[in-house]
C-alpha positions, -999 to +999 in steps of 0.1 A: -793-369-472-764-353-461-737-376-443-714-372-413-718-343-390-689-325-374-692-326-338-668-306-309-661-325-280-650-307-251-637-330-219-609-329-197-607-363-185-585-378-209-601-417-200-638-401-207-624-384-240-608-413-255-637-438-249-662-410-263-640-408-294-638-446-300-678-454-292-689-424-315-664-430-342-677-466-345-712-453-356-695-439-388-721-407-385-694-383-371-663-363-376-646-356-339-624-324-330-614-326-294-604-300-269-593-306-234-600-273-222-626-244-226-602-214-230-594-221-267-631-232-280-633-199-302-603-208-318-618-243-332-646-222-345-623-197-366-614-226-388-642-252-386-678-257-389-694-279-363-730-292-360-731-301-324-713-294-294-709-320-265-694-304-234-684-310-193-699-283-182-678-286-150-648-276-166-666-238-173-666-237-130-696-217-133-692-195-165-719-217-184-735-187-196-704-172-208-698-199-228-730-198-244-728-161-254-694-169-268-706-195-291-733-172-302-708-146-309-688-171-331-720-179-349-728-213-337-762-217-330-767-257-334-772-279-304-756-284-270-753-313-249-742-310-213-732-339-190-748-321-163-778-324-137-816-317-150-817-287-125-788-269-141-801-276-180-836-263-166-820-227-158-798-225-187-832-236-209-850-208-194-821-182-200-816-193-236-852-196-253-844-208-285-813-228-285-810-262-287-801-279-249-800-309-231-783-327-205-771-363-197-761-374-163-728-395-154-725-420-162-744-423-193-748-451-218-732-444-253-766-458-270-786-427-246-760-400-262-766-411-297-805-412-292-796-376-282-776-363-305-796-378-336-828-362-318-813-327-315-794-330-350-828-337-369-847-313-347-824-284-356-817-296-393-855-289-399-867-265-376-878-237-395-868-215-370-836-219-386-822-190-406-790-186-423-777-157-433-756-156-467-751-126-482-781-107-491-803-136-489-817-155-457-815-192-461-845-215-444-829-250-449-859-261-428-887-246-445-866-254-482-866-217-492-848-187-497-858-150-489-842-128-513-830-092-506-863-078-524-885-099-499-892-123-524-893-158-513-880-183-541-888-226-528-858-247-533-861-284-538-847-310-515-813-315-535-809-278-540-813-274-500-788-302-490-763-288-519-767-248-501-763-266-468-734-288-473-717-256-492-724-233-464-710-260-439-677-257-459-679-224-469-644-216-461-630-241-489-638-250-524-661-286-521-649-307-552-679-316-575-673-353-566-675-345-531-706-326-535-723-354-557-715-381-532-730-362-502-759-351-513-769-379-534-752-407-511-720-423-517-735-450-538-743-427-563-738-436-603-750-404-615-727-377-631-713-344-625-734-331-651-764-338-630-749-317-601-741-288-626-776-286-636-789-283-600-762-256-597-775-239-627-808-238-614-798-226-579-779-196-591-808-185-611-830-185-583-811-159-567-793-143-594-814-109-585-802-106-550-764-104-562-765-078-588-742-101-612-719-121-588-727-155-583-740-171-549-720-202-558-688-196-575-668-221-598-635-229-585-610-253-601-623-286-595-655-274-579-676-250-558-676-224-536-699-201-518-695-160-520-660-154-501-663-154-464-667-113-461-701-114-476-711-140-444 
């Protein structure tokens, strides 16, 4: 199973922001990026991949739908948690069918937030509706399969799925063999990088027909990277 998730926490109350960061980091399940305003949120997505966004909607001053549209434009389709009323979130869900939205009314307990986060992340991660475009293929992590350009469907193993998910998450950088091995097989693994190399070889072989000689996963010094960014 993949390890820590990347969260974007958007909150203008310094005390609440500090407390949430401290409590969430204590769970050792998440990496957190903090934003104190919504104006530059799109800049965070430029250089980062986030699994979940937690937002105080009052900061948007009634422009919640515009914010959701912005997230869609930058390619974010993951879960979003608002600290707002049930009525407000119901209206948003009606306008955003297919998105994973949830609300927590203030003040809320950290255990309630954690439960909500885990539920949404689990639902998103294993949803058969999630489709990730990578070059000329479509990757469906919830269904553990890839749809090739020629229409053929290729089944993936759980490890192949997790390798591809992790490489996609950090697609703008080189992931070392050691990091990838630890993240996919757990931090306590005693396996060698030869095991990872074997899985990468099999994964490449399964999708080679769609890349006309190019590789889906490119070998770099010390690690691997998905196709260049322009292919996404």
